[in-house]
N, C-alpha and C positions, 0 to 999 in steps of 0.2 A: 656807666662805670660807678661803682659804689666807693665811698671813702671807707677806709678800714675802720671797723668798730661802730658804724653808724646805725641808725634805725630807719626802717622803711615802712611806709603805709601799706595797707592791704593792696591798694591799686598798684603801687610800685613793686610790691612783692610778686603780684600776679604777672606783671610785665617782665620782671627779671627771670621768673621761672619759665615763662613762654620763650624767652631768649636764651634759655639753657642753664640758668642758675640751679643749684641743688637746693632742695628744701629739706631741712633736718629738724626733727622733733626731739627735744632733749628732755622730755618728761619721763616719768617712771613707766614701768611695764603696764601697771593696771590702768593708767591714764591712756596710754597708747591703745590698749586692747578695746576700750569702749568707744573711742572716737578720735579720729585724726584727719588732718588735711590730706586729701587725695594726692598721691604722688610723693609724699614725704618718706624719708628714710628715718628709722628709729635709732637714735644714738643717745641713750640716757646720759645726763650730765655727769654722773659719777663714773662713767666709762669713757668719757671724752678723751682723757689723756692717753689711755692705752689704745683707743680705737680711731684716733684722728686720722690715721693713715687710710681709712676707708673713705675719706672725703678727698675728692679730686682737687689738688692745689691749683689746677689750671682753670677752674671754673668758679665763679662767685658762689657763695653759699648764704642762704637765708635761714636763720635759726628761729625756732619758736618754742614756747612752753605754754603754760596756762595763761599767765598774765604779763610776764616780762622779766621776772627776777632771774630765773635760771638761764634764760636765753641771753640776758645781759652778760652774765659771767662767761657763758660759752662763746659769745661773740668776742669779748675782750681777749679770751685765751687764744682763740683762733687767729684773731687779727695780730696779736703779739707774735704768733708763730708764722706770720707771713701770708695768711689766707686773706682773700678779699671777702670779708664777712659783714653781715648786717643782721640785726634782729627785727622780727616782725612786730611792729607797734601793736600793743594791746593783746598779743598772743592769740591763741585759739579762741579765747573768750570773745575778743573783739571781732574775730573772723566770723564766728557763728552769730553774734549779735547783729552783724551786717547782713545776715541771711545767706552767707556763702556756704557751699556744701562741705560736708565732711563724710567720711566713710567709717565703718560699714553702714549700710542702710539701717536707719533707726539709731545711729550712734549719737553720743552726747559728750559733753565736756565733763570729765570726772573731776571730783575734788582731788587736791594733791594731798600727800602725807600718808603716813603709815596707817592711821585709823581708817582713812578712806579705802585703802587697799584691803584691809580686813573686812570692812562692810561689803565691798565689791565681791570678795571671795565668798562671803556668806550668801549673798544674793545668787551667785552662780550655783552654789550648792543646793539652795532651796529650789531654784528653778529646775534643777536636774532631777529632783526627787519626784 
């Protein structure tokens, strides 16, 4: 059982997920598209308030972002709303640095921010030409 608003290690997160916890990625669309932890649900931080009903209140939830800032905010908000929530320590960066898998095949951890989204869109356009 998690304490509301706490932080869990990669190992603890994997165990919680195996035991039925939900895994939620709160990063932006461009970050999600290029690489995510297998089995995660995408729920961007800026949509959390209006879409929190998509998260099952009866099951624990582990949230992650790139490094921890956005998932800290999401975890605090959900815990305050009565969810059993925890953030993944070190986010997807720590996950991949530990050699744990992400999808899709060949996926990677994108930079966050608007400039990164623009660069990613340009790469997609160039590779489609």
